Predicted model as a PDB file, atoms N, CA, C, CB and O in Angstrom, pLDDT in the B-factor column:
MODEL        1                                                                  
ATOM      1  N   MET A   1      -0.070   6.523  -9.291  1.00 83.00           N  
ATOM      2  CA  MET A   1       0.435   6.465 -10.646  1.00 83.00           C  
ATOM      3  C   MET A   1       1.207   7.746 -10.970  1.00 83.00           C  
ATOM      4  CB  MET A   1      -0.717   6.253 -11.642  1.00 83.00           C  
ATOM      5  O   MET A   1       2.247   7.709 -11.628  1.00 83.00           O  
ATOM      6  N   ILE A   2       0.687   8.859 -10.505  1.00 84.00           N  
ATOM      7  CA  ILE A   2       1.374  10.125 -10.771  1.00 84.00           C  
ATOM      8  C   ILE A   2       2.757  10.115 -10.148  1.00 84.00           C  
ATOM      9  CB  ILE A   2       0.559  11.314 -10.235  1.00 84.00           C  
ATOM     10  O   ILE A   2       3.718  10.585 -10.756  1.00 84.00           O  
ATOM     11  N   ASN A   3       2.864   9.578  -8.931  1.00 82.00           N  
ATOM     12  CA  ASN A   3       4.170   9.531  -8.273  1.00 82.00           C  
ATOM     13  C   ASN A   3       5.172   8.730  -9.078  1.00 82.00           C  
ATOM     14  CB  ASN A   3       4.041   8.940  -6.883  1.00 82.00           C  
ATOM     15  O   ASN A   3       6.349   9.088  -9.118  1.00 82.00           O  
ATOM     16  N   GLN A   4       4.741   7.661  -9.717  1.00 87.00           N  
ATOM     17  CA  GLN A   4       5.639   6.849 -10.527  1.00 87.00           C  
ATOM     18  C   GLN A   4       5.987   7.528 -11.853  1.00 87.00           C  
ATOM     19  CB  GLN A   4       5.012   5.491 -10.791  1.00 87.00           C  
ATOM     20  O   GLN A   4       7.139   7.498 -12.287  1.00 87.00           O  
ATOM     21  N   LEU A   5       5.001   8.130 -12.485  1.00 89.00           N  
ATOM     22  CA  LEU A   5       5.201   8.695 -13.820  1.00 89.00           C  
ATOM     23  C   LEU A   5       5.840  10.080 -13.812  1.00 89.00           C  
ATOM     24  CB  LEU A   5       3.888   8.766 -14.534  1.00 89.00           C  
ATOM     25  O   LEU A   5       6.356  10.527 -14.836  1.00 89.00           O  
ATOM     26  N   ARG A   6       5.813  10.762 -12.668  1.00 85.00           N  
ATOM     27  CA  ARG A   6       6.303  12.152 -12.636  1.00 85.00           C  
ATOM     28  C   ARG A   6       7.796  12.262 -12.911  1.00 85.00           C  
ATOM     29  CB  ARG A   6       5.998  12.776 -11.291  1.00 85.00           C  
ATOM     30  O   ARG A   6       8.285  13.342 -13.245  1.00 85.00           O  
ATOM     31  N   LEU A   7       8.522  11.167 -12.775  1.00 90.00           N  
ATOM     32  CA  LEU A   7       9.952  11.188 -13.073  1.00 90.00           C  
ATOM     33  C   LEU A   7      10.210  11.185 -14.580  1.00 90.00           C  
ATOM     34  CB  LEU A   7      10.643   9.990 -12.422  1.00 90.00           C  
ATOM     35  O   LEU A   7      11.283  11.584 -15.033  1.00 90.00           O  
ATOM     36  N   LYS A   8       9.225  10.736 -15.346  1.00 93.00           N  
ATOM     37  CA  LYS A   8       9.384  10.641 -16.801  1.00 93.00           C  
ATOM     38  C   LYS A   8       8.573  11.680 -17.570  1.00 93.00           C  
ATOM     39  CB  LYS A   8       8.988   9.266 -17.262  1.00 93.00           C  
ATOM     40  O   LYS A   8       8.879  11.975 -18.725  1.00 93.00           O  
ATOM     41  N   HIS A   9       7.538  12.237 -16.934  1.00 92.00           N  
ATOM     42  CA  HIS A   9       6.636  13.163 -17.624  1.00 92.00           C  
ATOM     43  C   HIS A   9       6.375  14.388 -16.758  1.00 92.00           C  
ATOM     44  CB  HIS A   9       5.305  12.468 -17.981  1.00 92.00           C  
ATOM     45  O   HIS A   9       6.424  14.297 -15.531  1.00 92.00           O  
ATOM     46  N   PRO A  10       6.100  15.527 -17.375  1.00 90.00           N  
ATOM     47  CA  PRO A  10       5.748  16.725 -16.597  1.00 90.00           C  
ATOM     48  C   PRO A  10       4.448  16.506 -15.818  1.00 90.00           C  
ATOM     49  CB  PRO A  10       5.608  17.954 -17.528  1.00 90.00           C  
ATOM     50  O   PRO A  10       3.479  15.970 -16.355  1.00 90.00           O  
ATOM     51  N   VAL A  11       4.435  16.919 -14.563  1.00 87.00           N  
ATOM     52  CA  VAL A  11       3.277  16.701 -13.703  1.00 87.00           C  
ATOM     53  C   VAL A  11       2.008  17.362 -14.254  1.00 87.00           C  
ATOM     54  CB  VAL A  11       3.567  17.228 -12.308  1.00 87.00           C  
ATOM     55  O   VAL A  11       0.958  16.719 -14.240  1.00 87.00           O  
ATOM     56  N   PRO A  12       2.047  18.602 -14.735  1.00 89.00           N  
ATOM     57  CA  PRO A  12       0.807  19.184 -15.301  1.00 89.00           C  
ATOM     58  C   PRO A  12       0.236  18.345 -16.450  1.00 89.00           C  
ATOM     59  CB  PRO A  12       1.079  20.609 -15.802  1.00 89.00           C  
ATOM     60  O   PRO A  12      -0.983  18.255 -16.600  1.00 89.00           O  
ATOM     61  N   PHE A  13       1.100  17.735 -17.253  1.00 92.00           N  
ATOM     62  CA  PHE A  13       0.660  16.846 -18.328  1.00 92.00           C  
ATOM     63  C   PHE A  13      -0.079  15.641 -17.746  1.00 92.00           C  
ATOM     64  CB  PHE A  13       1.867  16.380 -19.180  1.00 92.00           C  
ATOM     65  O   PHE A  13      -1.116  15.236 -18.271  1.00 92.00           O  
ATOM     66  N   LEU A  14       0.449  15.068 -16.664  1.00 90.00           N  
ATOM     67  CA  LEU A  14      -0.177  13.904 -16.042  1.00 90.00           C  
ATOM     68  C   LEU A  14      -1.558  14.248 -15.476  1.00 90.00           C  
ATOM     69  CB  LEU A  14       0.722  13.351 -14.931  1.00 90.00           C  
ATOM     70  O   LEU A  14      -2.497  13.461 -15.603  1.00 90.00           O  
ATOM     71  N   TYR A  15      -1.679  15.423 -14.852  1.00 90.00           N  
ATOM     72  CA  TYR A  15      -2.987  15.846 -14.339  1.00 90.00           C  
ATOM     73  C   TYR A  15      -4.020  15.876 -15.461  1.00 90.00           C  
ATOM     74  CB  TYR A  15      -2.885  17.234 -13.673  1.00 90.00           C  
ATOM     75  O   TYR A  15      -5.145  15.399 -15.311  1.00 90.00           O  
ATOM     76  N   ARG A  16      -3.606  16.448 -16.586  1.00 92.00           N  
ATOM     77  CA  ARG A  16      -4.518  16.580 -17.720  1.00 92.00           C  
ATOM     78  C   ARG A  16      -4.900  15.212 -18.277  1.00 92.00           C  
ATOM     79  CB  ARG A  16      -3.882  17.438 -18.819  1.00 92.00           C  
ATOM     80  O   ARG A  16      -6.080  14.919 -18.466  1.00 92.00           O  
ATOM     81  N   VAL A  17      -3.898  14.383 -18.537  1.00 92.00           N  
ATOM     82  CA  VAL A  17      -4.142  13.081 -19.161  1.00 92.00           C  
ATOM     83  C   VAL A  17      -4.968  12.174 -18.248  1.00 92.00           C  
ATOM     84  CB  VAL A  17      -2.812  12.402 -19.511  1.00 92.00           C  
ATOM     85  O   VAL A  17      -5.850  11.452 -18.713  1.00 92.00           O  
ATOM     86  N   LEU A  18      -4.676  12.218 -16.950  1.00 90.00           N  
ATOM     87  CA  LEU A  18      -5.377  11.350 -16.003  1.00 90.00           C  
ATOM     88  C   LEU A  18      -6.670  11.974 -15.461  1.00 90.00           C  
ATOM     89  CB  LEU A  18      -4.458  11.012 -14.850  1.00 90.00           C  
ATOM     90  O   LEU A  18      -7.378  11.368 -14.657  1.00 90.00           O  
ATOM     91  N   ASN A  19      -6.959  13.195 -15.918  1.00 92.00           N  
ATOM     92  CA  ASN A  19      -8.172  13.906 -15.515  1.00 92.00           C  
ATOM     93  C   ASN A  19      -8.260  14.038 -13.992  1.00 92.00           C  
ATOM     94  CB  ASN A  19      -9.414  13.182 -16.052  1.00 92.00           C  
ATOM     95  O   ASN A  19      -9.281  13.727 -13.380  1.00 92.00           O  
ATOM     96  N   VAL A  20      -7.163  14.507 -13.405  1.00 89.00           N  
ATOM     97  CA  VAL A  20      -7.072  14.685 -11.955  1.00 89.00           C  
ATOM     98  C   VAL A  20      -6.804  16.157 -11.685  1.00 89.00           C  
ATOM     99  CB  VAL A  20      -5.950  13.779 -11.329  1.00 89.00           C  
ATOM    100  O   VAL A  20      -5.970  16.776 -12.346  1.00 89.00           O  
ATOM    101  N   SER A  21      -7.515  16.716 -10.707  1.00 91.00           N  
ATOM    102  CA  SER A  21      -7.248  18.103 -10.344  1.00 91.00           C  
ATOM    103  C   SER A  21      -6.028  18.152  -9.437  1.00 91.00           C  
ATOM    104  CB  SER A  21      -8.479  18.748  -9.650  1.00 91.00           C  
ATOM    105  O   SER A  21      -5.740  17.196  -8.717  1.00 91.00           O  
ATOM    106  N   VAL A  22      -5.320  19.262  -9.475  1.00 87.00           N  
ATOM    107  CA  VAL A  22      -4.134  19.438  -8.627  1.00 87.00           C  
ATOM    108  C   VAL A  22      -4.548  19.340  -7.163  1.00 87.00           C  
ATOM    109  CB  VAL A  22      -3.435  20.808  -8.911  1.00 87.00           C  
ATOM    110  O   VAL A  22      -3.895  18.644  -6.386  1.00 87.00           O  
ATOM    111  N   SER A  23      -5.612  20.019  -6.779  1.00 90.00           N  
ATOM    112  CA  SER A  23      -6.050  19.992  -5.382  1.00 90.00           C  
ATOM    113  C   SER A  23      -6.497  18.588  -4.970  1.00 90.00           C  
ATOM    114  CB  SER A  23      -7.193  20.994  -5.162  1.00 90.00           C  
ATOM    115  O   SER A  23      -6.229  18.160  -3.847  1.00 90.00           O  
ATOM    116  N   GLY A  24      -7.168  17.876  -5.857  1.00 87.00           N  
ATOM    117  CA  GLY A  24      -7.590  16.509  -5.561  1.00 87.00           C  
ATOM    118  C   GLY A  24      -6.408  15.588  -5.343  1.00 87.00           C  
ATOM    119  O   GLY A  24      -6.429  14.743  -4.448  1.00 87.00           O  
ATOM    120  N   TYR A  25      -5.375  15.746  -6.159  1.00 85.00           N  
ATOM    121  CA  TYR A  25      -4.174  14.930  -6.013  1.00 85.00           C  
ATOM    122  C   TYR A  25      -3.515  15.180  -4.666  1.00 85.00           C  
ATOM    123  CB  TYR A  25      -3.187  15.218  -7.147  1.00 85.00           C  
ATOM    124  O   TYR A  25      -3.160  14.235  -3.961  1.00 85.00           O  
ATOM    125  N   TYR A  26      -3.349  16.451  -4.303  1.00 86.00           N  
ATOM    126  CA  TYR A  26      -2.679  16.757  -3.031  1.00 86.00           C  
ATOM    127  C   TYR A  26      -3.542  16.379  -1.828  1.00 86.00           C  
ATOM    128  CB  TYR A  26      -2.327  18.243  -2.966  1.00 86.00           C  
ATOM    129  O   TYR A  26      -3.008  16.027  -0.777  1.00 86.00           O  
ATOM    130  N   THR A  27      -4.842  16.446  -1.965  1.00 89.00           N  
ATOM    131  CA  THR A  27      -5.727  15.974  -0.908  1.00 89.00           C  
ATOM    132  C   THR A  27      -5.532  14.479  -0.711  1.00 89.00           C  
ATOM    133  CB  THR A  27      -7.202  16.293  -1.238  1.00 89.00           C  
ATOM    134  O   THR A  27      -5.407  14.012   0.421  1.00 89.00           O  
ATOM    135  N   TRP A  28      -5.506  13.732  -1.798  1.00 85.00           N  
ATOM    136  CA  TRP A  28      -5.288  12.288  -1.733  1.00 85.00           C  
ATOM    137  C   TRP A  28      -3.910  11.973  -1.170  1.00 85.00           C  
ATOM    138  CB  TRP A  28      -5.447  11.658  -3.120  1.00 85.00           C  
ATOM    139  O   TRP A  28      -3.767  11.073  -0.343  1.00 85.00           O  
ATOM    140  N   LEU A  29      -2.900  12.706  -1.613  1.00 84.00           N  
ATOM    141  CA  LEU A  29      -1.519  12.457  -1.199  1.00 84.00           C  
ATOM    142  C   LEU A  29      -1.345  12.635   0.307  1.00 84.00           C  
ATOM    143  CB  LEU A  29      -0.568  13.388  -1.947  1.00 84.00           C  
ATOM    144  O   LEU A  29      -0.594  11.888   0.935  1.00 84.00           O  
ATOM    145  N   ASN A  30      -2.025  13.607   0.885  1.00 90.00           N  
ATOM    146  CA  ASN A  30      -1.862  13.920   2.304  1.00 90.00           C  
ATOM    147  C   ASN A  30      -2.895  13.244   3.205  1.00 90.00           C  
ATOM    148  CB  ASN A  30      -1.936  15.403   2.498  1.00 90.00           C  
ATOM    149  O   ASN A  30      -2.880  13.444   4.420  1.00 90.00           O  
ATOM    150  N   ARG A  31      -3.783  12.453   2.627  1.00 92.00           N  
ATOM    151  CA  ARG A  31      -4.832  11.798   3.392  1.00 92.00           C  
ATOM    152  C   ARG A  31      -4.261  10.620   4.183  1.00 92.00           C  
ATOM    153  CB  ARG A  31      -5.960  11.325   2.461  1.00 92.00           C  
ATOM    154  O   ARG A  31      -3.425   9.868   3.681  1.00 92.00           O  
ATOM    155  N   LYS A  32      -4.720  10.472   5.415  1.00 93.00           N  
ATOM    156  CA  LYS A  32      -4.322   9.322   6.221  1.00 93.00           C  
ATOM    157  C   LYS A  32      -5.001   8.074   5.667  1.00 93.00           C  
ATOM    158  CB  LYS A  32      -4.687   9.534   7.721  1.00 93.00           C  
ATOM    159  O   LYS A  32      -6.081   8.161   5.083  1.00 93.00           O  
ATOM    160  N   PRO A  33      -4.376   6.918   5.846  1.00 92.00           N  
ATOM    161  CA  PRO A  33      -5.015   5.682   5.380  1.00 92.00           C  
ATOM    162  C   PRO A  33      -6.359   5.472   6.085  1.00 92.00           C  
ATOM    163  CB  PRO A  33      -4.086   4.466   5.623  1.00 92.00           C  
ATOM    164  O   PRO A  33      -6.539   5.848   7.243  1.00 92.00           O  
ATOM    165  N   SER A  34      -7.289   4.865   5.357  1.00 94.00           N  
ATOM    166  CA  SER A  34      -8.609   4.589   5.920  1.00 94.00           C  
ATOM    167  C   SER A  34      -8.485   3.578   7.063  1.00 94.00           C  
ATOM    168  CB  SER A  34      -9.575   4.060   4.824  1.00 94.00           C  
ATOM    169  O   SER A  34      -7.461   2.913   7.215  1.00 94.00           O  
ATOM    170  N   LYS A  35      -9.544   3.479   7.853  1.00 96.00           N  
ATOM    171  CA  LYS A  35      -9.541   2.490   8.941  1.00 96.00           C  
ATOM    172  C   LYS A  35      -9.350   1.086   8.383  1.00 96.00           C  
ATOM    173  CB  LYS A  35     -10.854   2.565   9.752  1.00 96.00           C  
ATOM    174  O   LYS A  35      -8.663   0.260   8.983  1.00 96.00           O  
ATOM    175  N   ARG A  36      -9.959   0.822   7.238  1.00 97.00           N  
ATOM    176  CA  ARG A  36      -9.823  -0.492   6.599  1.00 97.00           C  
ATOM    177  C   ARG A  36      -8.379  -0.755   6.200  1.00 97.00           C  
ATOM    178  CB  ARG A  36     -10.735  -0.590   5.366  1.00 97.00           C  
ATOM    179  O   ARG A  36      -7.862  -1.847   6.434  1.00 97.00           O  
ATOM    180  N   ALA A  37      -7.719   0.238   5.597  1.00 95.00           N  
ATOM    181  CA  ALA A  37      -6.320   0.085   5.195  1.00 95.00           C  
ATOM    182  C   ALA A  37      -5.418  -0.099   6.417  1.00 95.00           C  
ATOM    183  CB  ALA A  37      -5.861   1.304   4.376  1.00 95.00           C  
ATOM    184  O   ALA A  37      -4.475  -0.889   6.377  1.00 95.00           O  
ATOM    185  N   GLN A  38      -5.701   0.620   7.493  1.00 96.00           N  
ATOM    186  CA  GLN A  38      -4.921   0.476   8.721  1.00 96.00           C  
ATOM    187  C   GLN A  38      -5.087  -0.929   9.303  1.00 96.00           C  
ATOM    188  CB  GLN A  38      -5.344   1.537   9.756  1.00 96.00           C  
ATOM    189  O   GLN A  38      -4.115  -1.547   9.735  1.00 96.00           O  
ATOM    190  N   GLU A  39      -6.319  -1.424   9.310  1.00 97.00           N  
ATOM    191  CA  GLU A  39      -6.573  -2.772   9.828  1.00 97.00           C  
ATOM    192  C   GLU A  39      -5.902  -3.821   8.953  1.00 97.00           C  
ATOM    193  CB  GLU A  39      -8.084  -3.043   9.913  1.00 97.00           C  
ATOM    194  O   GLU A  39      -5.337  -4.786   9.469  1.00 97.00           O  
ATOM    195  N   ASN A  40      -5.957  -3.644   7.629  1.00 97.00           N  
ATOM    196  CA  ASN A  40      -5.286  -4.579   6.717  1.00 97.00           C  
ATOM    197  C   ASN A  40      -3.787  -4.604   6.970  1.00 97.00           C  
ATOM    198  CB  ASN A  40      -5.564  -4.202   5.254  1.00 97.00           C  
ATOM    199  O   ASN A  40      -3.181  -5.675   6.970  1.00 97.00           O  
ATOM    200  N   ALA A  41      -3.180  -3.447   7.184  1.00 96.00           N  
ATOM    201  CA  ALA A  41      -1.743  -3.377   7.459  1.00 96.00           C  
ATOM    202  C   ALA A  41      -1.414  -4.071   8.775  1.00 96.00           C  
ATOM    203  CB  ALA A  41      -1.269  -1.913   7.497  1.00 96.00           C  
ATOM    204  O   ALA A  41      -0.414  -4.781   8.872  1.00 96.00           O  
ATOM    205  N   ARG A  42      -2.255  -3.867   9.788  1.00 97.00           N  
ATOM    206  CA  ARG A  42      -2.034  -4.516  11.087  1.00 97.00           C  
ATOM    207  C   ARG A  42      -2.131  -6.039  10.948  1.00 97.00           C  
ATOM    208  CB  ARG A  42      -3.059  -4.006  12.133  1.00 97.00           C  
ATOM    209  O   ARG A  42      -1.313  -6.772  11.504  1.00 97.00           O  
ATOM    210  N   LEU A  43      -3.134  -6.505  10.206  1.00 97.00           N  
ATOM    211  CA  LEU A  43      -3.300  -7.937  10.002  1.00 97.00           C  
ATOM    212  C   LEU A  43      -2.133  -8.532   9.221  1.00 97.00           C  
ATOM    213  CB  LEU A  43      -4.607  -8.214   9.275  1.00 97.00           C  
ATOM    214  O   LEU A  43      -1.687  -9.642   9.513  1.00 97.00           O  
ATOM    215  N   GLU A  44      -1.647  -7.803   8.244  1.00 96.00           N  
ATOM    216  CA  GLU A  44      -0.518  -8.296   7.456  1.00 96.00           C  
ATOM    217  C   GLU A  44       0.710  -8.498   8.334  1.00 96.00           C  
ATOM    218  CB  GLU A  44      -0.196  -7.326   6.312  1.00 96.00           C  
ATOM    219  O   GLU A  44       1.405  -9.506   8.210  1.00 96.00           O  
ATOM    220  N   VAL A  45       0.978  -7.545   9.217  1.00 95.00           N  
ATOM    221  CA  VAL A  45       2.111  -7.665  10.137  1.00 95.00           C  
ATOM    222  C   VAL A  45       1.917  -8.871  11.054  1.00 95.00           C  
ATOM    223  CB  VAL A  45       2.277  -6.372  10.975  1.00 95.00           C  
ATOM    224  O   VAL A  45       2.850  -9.640  11.283  1.00 95.00           O  
ATOM    225  N   GLU A  46       0.710  -9.030  11.571  1.00 94.00           N  
ATOM    226  CA  GLU A  46       0.418 -10.144  12.474  1.00 94.00           C  
ATOM    227  C   GLU A  46       0.564 -11.487  11.767  1.00 94.00           C  
ATOM    228  CB  GLU A  46      -0.992 -10.008  13.046  1.00 94.00           C  
ATOM    229  O   GLU A  46       1.127 -12.425  12.330  1.00 94.00           O  
ATOM    230  N   ILE A  47       0.064 -11.586  10.546  1.00 92.00           N  
ATOM    231  CA  ILE A  47       0.171 -12.829   9.771  1.00 92.00           C  
ATOM    232  C   ILE A  47       1.630 -13.143   9.475  1.00 92.00           C  
ATOM    233  CB  ILE A  47      -0.629 -12.725   8.456  1.00 92.00           C  
ATOM    234  O   ILE A  47       2.056 -14.289   9.618  1.00 92.00           O  
ATOM    235  N   GLN A  48       2.398 -12.144   9.063  1.00 91.00           N  
ATOM    236  CA  GLN A  48       3.818 -12.375   8.775  1.00 91.00           C  
ATOM    237  C   GLN A  48       4.558 -12.824  10.032  1.00 91.00           C  
ATOM    238  CB  GLN A  48       4.469 -11.099   8.203  1.00 91.00           C  
ATOM    239  O   GLN A  48       5.428 -13.692   9.961  1.00 91.00           O  
ATOM    240  N   ARG A  49       4.225 -12.247  11.169  1.00 90.00           N  
ATOM    241  CA  ARG A  49       4.865 -12.635  12.433  1.00 90.00           C  
ATOM    242  C   ARG A  49       4.546 -14.097  12.744  1.00 90.00           C  
ATOM    243  CB  ARG A  49       4.396 -11.714  13.599  1.00 90.00           C  
ATOM    244  O   ARG A  49       5.434 -14.859  13.127  1.00 90.00           O  
ATOM    245  N   GLU A  50       3.291 -14.486  12.584  1.00 87.00           N  
ATOM    246  CA  GLU A  50       2.901 -15.874  12.852  1.00 87.00           C  
ATOM    247  C   GLU A  50       3.570 -16.840  11.878  1.00 87.00           C  
ATOM    248  CB  GLU A  50       1.381 -16.023  12.769  1.00 87.00           C  
ATOM    249  O   GLU A  50       4.048 -17.901  12.280  1.00 87.00           O  
ATOM    250  N   LEU A  51       3.602 -16.474  10.612  1.00 85.00           N  
ATOM    251  CA  LEU A  51       4.251 -17.338   9.627  1.00 85.00           C  
ATOM    252  C   LEU A  51       5.738 -17.490   9.933  1.00 85.00           C  
ATOM    253  CB  LEU A  51       4.058 -16.778   8.210  1.00 85.00           C  
ATOM    254  O   LEU A  51       6.289 -18.582   9.801  1.00 85.00           O  
ATOM    255  N   GLY A  52       6.382 -16.412  10.338  1.00 81.00           N  
ATOM    256  CA  GLY A  52       7.798 -16.455  10.683  1.00 81.00           C  
ATOM    257  C   GLY A  52       8.062 -17.320  11.896  1.00 81.00           C  
ATOM    258  O   GLY A  52       9.121 -17.940  11.989  1.00 81.00           O  
ATOM    259  N   ALA A  53       7.122 -17.377  12.830  1.00 73.00           N  
ATOM    260  CA  ALA A  53       7.285 -18.183  14.037  1.00 73.00           C  
ATOM    261  C   ALA A  53       7.219 -19.670  13.728  1.00 73.00           C  
ATOM    262  CB  ALA A  53       6.223 -17.820  15.061  1.00 73.00           C  
ATOM    263  O   ALA A  53       7.687 -20.491  14.518  1.00 73.00           O  
ATOM    264  N   HIS A  54       6.644 -20.021  12.593  1.00 69.00           N  
ATOM    265  CA  HIS A  54       6.454 -21.431  12.252  1.00 69.00           C  
ATOM    266  C   HIS A  54       7.307 -21.882  11.075  1.00 69.00           C  
ATOM    267  CB  HIS A  54       5.007 -21.687  11.944  1.00 69.00           C  
ATOM    268  O   HIS A  54       7.048 -22.940  10.500  1.00 69.00           O  
ATOM    269  N   VAL A  55       8.318 -21.103  10.704  1.00 66.00           N  
ATOM    270  CA  VAL A  55       9.180 -21.488   9.585  1.00 66.00           C  
ATOM    271  C   VAL A  55       9.891 -22.785   9.935  1.00 66.00           C  
ATOM    272  CB  VAL A  55      10.209 -20.367   9.252  1.00 66.00           C  
ATOM    273  O   VAL A  55      10.466 -22.920  11.015  1.00 66.00           O  
ATOM    274  N   GLY A  56       9.846 -23.710   9.037  1.00 65.00           N  
ATOM    275  CA  GLY A  56      10.517 -24.997   9.233  1.00 65.00           C  
ATOM    276  C   GLY A  56       9.658 -26.045   9.915  1.00 65.00           C  
ATOM    277  O   GLY A  56      10.053 -27.208   9.993  1.00 65.00           O  
ATOM    278  N   LEU A  57       8.493 -25.659  10.409  1.00 61.00           N  
ATOM    279  CA  LEU A  57       7.602 -26.622  11.046  1.00 61.00           C  
ATOM    280  C   LEU A  57       6.568 -27.084  10.033  1.00 61.00           C  
ATOM    281  CB  LEU A  57       6.915 -26.009  12.296  1.00 61.00           C  
ATOM    282  O   LEU A  57       5.854 -26.275   9.439  1.00 61.00           O  
ATOM    283  N   SER A  58       6.498 -28.387   9.847  1.00 61.00           N  
ATOM    284  CA  SER A  58       5.472 -28.916   8.961  1.00 61.00           C  
ATOM    285  C   SER A  58       5.266 -30.395   9.287  1.00 61.00           C  
ATOM    286  CB  SER A  58       5.865 -28.719   7.461  1.00 61.00           C  
ATOM    287  O   SER A  58       6.094 -31.032   9.937  1.00 61.00           O  
ATOM    288  N   GLY A  59       4.164 -30.904   8.826  1.00 60.00           N  
ATOM    289  CA  GLY A  59       3.888 -32.324   9.017  1.00 60.00           C  
ATOM    290  C   GLY A  59       3.312 -32.642  10.377  1.00 60.00           C  
ATOM    291  O   GLY A  59       2.956 -31.747  11.144  1.00 60.00           O  
ATOM    292  N   TYR A  60       3.224 -33.915  10.663  1.00 55.00           N  
ATOM    293  CA  TYR A  60       2.595 -34.411  11.881  1.00 55.00           C  
ATOM    294  C   TYR A  60       3.645 -34.528  12.977  1.00 55.00           C  
ATOM    295  CB  TYR A  60       1.903 -35.777  11.634  1.00 55.00           C  
ATOM    296  O   TYR A  60       4.742 -35.038  12.749  1.00 55.00           O  
ATOM    297  N   ASN A  61       3.298 -34.052  14.166  1.00 57.00           N  
ATOM    298  CA  ASN A  61       4.195 -34.135  15.300  1.00 57.00           C  
ATOM    299  C   ASN A  61       3.546 -35.048  16.343  1.00 57.00           C  
ATOM    300  CB  ASN A  61       4.504 -32.715  15.890  1.00 57.00           C  
ATOM    301  O   ASN A  61       2.473 -34.724  16.851  1.00 57.00           O  
ATOM    302  N   ARG A  62       4.166 -36.166  16.668  1.00 57.00           N  
ATOM    303  CA  ARG A  62       3.571 -37.148  17.584  1.00 57.00           C  
ATOM    304  C   ARG A  62       3.799 -36.805  19.040  1.00 57.00           C  
ATOM    305  CB  ARG A  62       4.126 -38.516  17.306  1.00 57.00           C  
ATOM    306  O   ARG A  62       3.242 -37.482  19.905  1.00 57.00           O  
ATOM    307  N   ASN A  63       4.575 -35.808  19.355  1.00 56.00           N  
ATOM    308  CA  ASN A  63       4.876 -35.488  20.765  1.00 56.00           C  
ATOM    309  C   ASN A  63       3.749 -34.842  21.442  1.00 56.00           C  
ATOM    310  CB  ASN A  63       6.060 -34.609  20.876  1.00 56.00           C  
ATOM    311  O   ASN A  63       3.845 -34.513  22.625  1.00 56.00           O  
TER     312      ASN A  63                                                      
ENDMDL                                                                          
END                                                                             
């Protein structure tokens, strides 16, 4: 949220209003995605690839 709002509002104001410490924000910003988030991203890519492979295929195929 801070990344989106910082273009319209001063960042120190956002820290105060959102009750976020500067160090906490930068720790979060530089943190690698969790294992769960990484797995979700991998699954999303795999699902999109499978869906793309079947575009235009539907219904019953008698062959």
